[in-house]
N, C-alpha and C positions, 0 to 999 in steps of 0.2 A: 883249654880242655879242659874238662873229668879224666884224670885217670881211670882208665878198665882196670874193679879189681878186686876175684875171683877167690881169694879166700884170706881168711884174718886171723888171728888170734887173741882172745878178746880174755880178758878176767873181770868174771861178776863176784856181786855182795848183797846178800840182802841186809835189808835193814832188822838192827835190834830192837827189839821188843821194849819197849817206857816200863819203868819201874813200878812197883805198886807203890800208892802214898800212906803214909802213917802221920792222919790226921785223927786229930777229937774237937766237938760238936764245940764250942767257944760262943755263947747267949749270955746278952745279957743276962736272963733268968735263972741259962741252967750253965753254971760256972763248971758243971761236971761235966760234960754230956757225954755219951758217947761217942765209941768210933766212927770216923764218918769217911776216909781215903781212898781215894775213888781206885778204879784201875789202872793201867798203865796203859799205854796205847800200840795197836802192832803194829809193828815193821813194815816195812813197803817189798812188795816181792818186783822179784828180776821176772819181765817177762819181752817175749819176742813177737812182732808184731810184722804181718806179713802186705806190703804196700806195691800194689803193682805201679808205680807209676816209677820205682828205684829197679838199678838196671846193671847198680854194683857195689864193689863191697867199701868202697872208698872211705866211707866213712867212718869205719871200725877200722881202717887203717889210722886214719887221725886222732881217734878216742878213741884205743884199747882198754877202758877203763869204766866200768858204768856201777854202781855205787846206788839203792836204791836209799833210801830215809829213815830213817832210827823212828819208834815212836817215841811220842812227849811222855810225859813221868805225870800218872794220874794226881787229881788234885785235892783239896778239898770238897767239904760236901758233897764228897762220890761224883766230883765231876769226872769222869772219861777227859784220858789224855790222848790229844791228837793223836791220829793210823797217822805212820810215814806216808811220803807218798810213795810209788811205783815209778822204779826203773824200766822205761821203754826202747827195746831195740827194734828202731824198723832194719826190714830184710825184704828181699827182691823176691819172687816168689820162683822155686826149685831150690832154697836155699838149706840145706843139710847143715846140721847141729852134733858136734862130736866132743866126747870128755877129752882134750888135748891127754891126758897121762891115758887112759886105758885104750883110745877108737874106733870105744864104742858109740854107737847114731843113739841120738839122744832125741833128734824129732828130724824128719824129713820134711820140708814142706812143699809138695807135691802139689797140692792146689794154689789156685789162684790167691787164696785168701784163705786166711785162720789166724790165727793166734795162739802162743802157746806158755805160761808161765813153766819157768823154766827154775826157779829157785824161789822157795813163799819165805818172807819174814818173820822175826822171832813175835813168842807171845806175846801179849803184855804179862806184869803178872798183878796180881792181884794186891787190889789196897787192903790194909787192917781192918777193915766194915765187915770182911768176909771170916772172918778170921776173931771174930765177938763168940765167947759160949757163955753160960750159966755161971762157969767155976771165972771163967777169967774173960771182964766185962772191959778191961781196959787194953787190950791187946796192943805191943811197941813194934811191932815186927810188920813186914808186908811181901810178900815176891818179888824177889826184880825177876827186870823183864828174861826170856832166853832171845841167846843171842842168834843172829845171821848168819847164813852159812857163803861161805868162800866157792865160786870153781873157777877151774880154767875151760875154755871153751876154744876149738877150734874149728872154724864158720865157712864153711866153702859152699861158694854157687856151682848149682851147674842146672844150664840153662834149660827149661822145657819147650819142647816146642813138638810138632805134630809131622815137619817136613822140615830137614837142611837145604840149605845151598853150598855148595863146595864145589869151589875152584881156586884158580889162582889171582892176583891182586888184576882188576881192570878186564876182570872177563863179564864184569857186568851185571854183578852178584845185585847189590844195593840199586839199583836201577830199575833193572828187575820185581823185583822187592817192593818199592814206589807204586809199580805201574800194578804189580794184582792185589798189591792191599792199600790200606787208608796210611802208613808205615810214609815217616818222613827222614831217610836215612841221610849223609853227605855223603852226596856224591862228588864227586871227580874224575878228569881224565891225566889219573896221575893214580900208579901204586901206591896201595897203604890205606887209599880216604879213609877204608871201615878200622879203627882201630876200638869198636866194641860189637857185637853183637847187637843185631839190631832186629825186633820183632814185630811180625804184621800181623796181620790177620784174615783171613778171605772168608767172609761171612754165608754160608751155605742154607740152604731150608733143614736141613739137617742139624750141624753145630760146627758151631765154629772153626775153623783150620790154620790153625799158628803158627806160619814160618818164621825159620832162621835164617840173616844174611850172616854165615860163619867169616868173622875177619879170613883175606885170601891166604892161602899157603907157597910155600914155597918150598923147589928143592932140595930135603935134610930136613924138614917140619919136625918131621917123625922124633929127629935127634938133636930136638931145640935152637932148628937153622930158625931166624927171620918172627915173626911174628904168629904164624900158625900153631906151635906147640903148647902157647896158654891158650887154645879155643879147641884144640883136636879133640878134648876129653866132653865139652857140651855136646860133641853130635853123638855120643855115645845114647841119651836118653833121647834121640828126633826117630821115629817110626819109620821113615821114607828120609834117599836121598837124592838130590835133584845134582847132578855135577854137569857148572857151566863152563862150557868149552869155548873161550872169542875162535870164530873161523875164519878172522881176519889176521893170523898173527900164523907165521911161515913154517911152526915144527905144531899146527895143531890137530892134527893126526897123532901127536904121542900124549899127549897132555891127558887124556883119561888114564894111562896105561900110569902115566906119573903120579896122578892122583889116590889110583887104586894102590900102589905101593905107599904111600902115604898114611893111607890110614891103615894095613896091612902090619906094617911095621909097627904107629903105635898100640895098636887094639889088632886081633884077628878077625871079632866080630864085626867091626865096621861092613868091610868089605862084602859081608852077606847079606846088610840088610836091602830091601825092594830100593831100586830104583829107577832114575832116569838118563839119559843125556838129553841135553838141552845146548844148540847151539846157536848162539847170540850175537849178534851183530848183523843181522839176513839182511841188511837197507844196503849192504856196502857188494863194491861189484863184484866182487871174486868170491864169494860167502856161499849161494848158492850151487858152486862146484863142489866145495869144498865141504856144504852140508851132504849132499849129493856120496862123495866119498867114503863121510863117514859111516854115514848108514850101509855101505857096502864095508868097511875094515867091522861094524858089530856086527853081524846079522840076526843073535840076541840078544841083542839089547834094544830095549823102547827111545829111538831117535827122534829129537823133532826140532823143529829150527827155528828161532822165532829175530824177527827187533823190537825192541821193546816203545824204541823213539817212534818207530812208525807204527805202532800197536799191533806187529800183523804177527800173527801164529797166539796172540797173551788167550784169547779166548779158549782157542783149542784146548792150549795147553792146562788154561783155569779149570777147564773141564773134565782131565786130563791128573791135575790135585785132585778135585775132591774125590771122584772116580775111584782114586790111589786110596785118599784117605778112610774111604769109606770101608774098603777092604780093609784095611789094615784095623779098624776100630771095630772091626766085626768080629 
């Protein structure tokens, strides 16, 4: 399975411009023809392009150096040298590109599609044909191409979603995502099934709503324990949070406070986001009573019970998520 990578350092270099040509016409009846050196080709650019099917920056870890082609030199008979090929770097939506040395943000791909030229290639030099004058009709010099540029970048992925699912491992986040949307995440009855954030879409009349299944937290995640610390930052861009509580666990009543603690330790702003609590696995015998206890424990919170397997409460939850997203987007 491909590893999830959400940051990478890369070096990029644009192509050098090709040099202009020093050339003279040499035809059978024109032994001393004038200059006809062509221009050099432009060096290739380095550009980023958003690919919606990408979910990770692992390809940048495997190939951290990107160099565009140099432009070819000009030729006789005023022939232009070929331009160098661009170096194209595909990235997922939500990618942020920063200057590694200064930390300055150069590009934030908040849109699902788009492209951006990070470095332009060097301009090609002009051939000696351009330098002929009435005084010097046989110039023996041409311009050199301009060099390309090099830049060191820090590339970071920040998942973009309207709603983020937060919960401990095996709370049913991936199953719920698959039921609510067209996503097909890996699902298994054991902890840490989800190794990467999964995205799904609810299609509503007004607009599409993007849901993110963030891999499960564990206690101490905000301090670096487990997988959760790698993904806590991806909750920062979500507008709304869904806390999933497994109603079949003995300590279900403690889970919400534990999750809030991990979020607050990582960032003070995360617990302030609008939220609802969803009790999962309502099809199990003990879950009905546990859901009532959860509602009594948090009278100021919106608490809803569901069973993704039995499709119980899913319609109500979907309507609530659409409604909440409409409020957040207004």
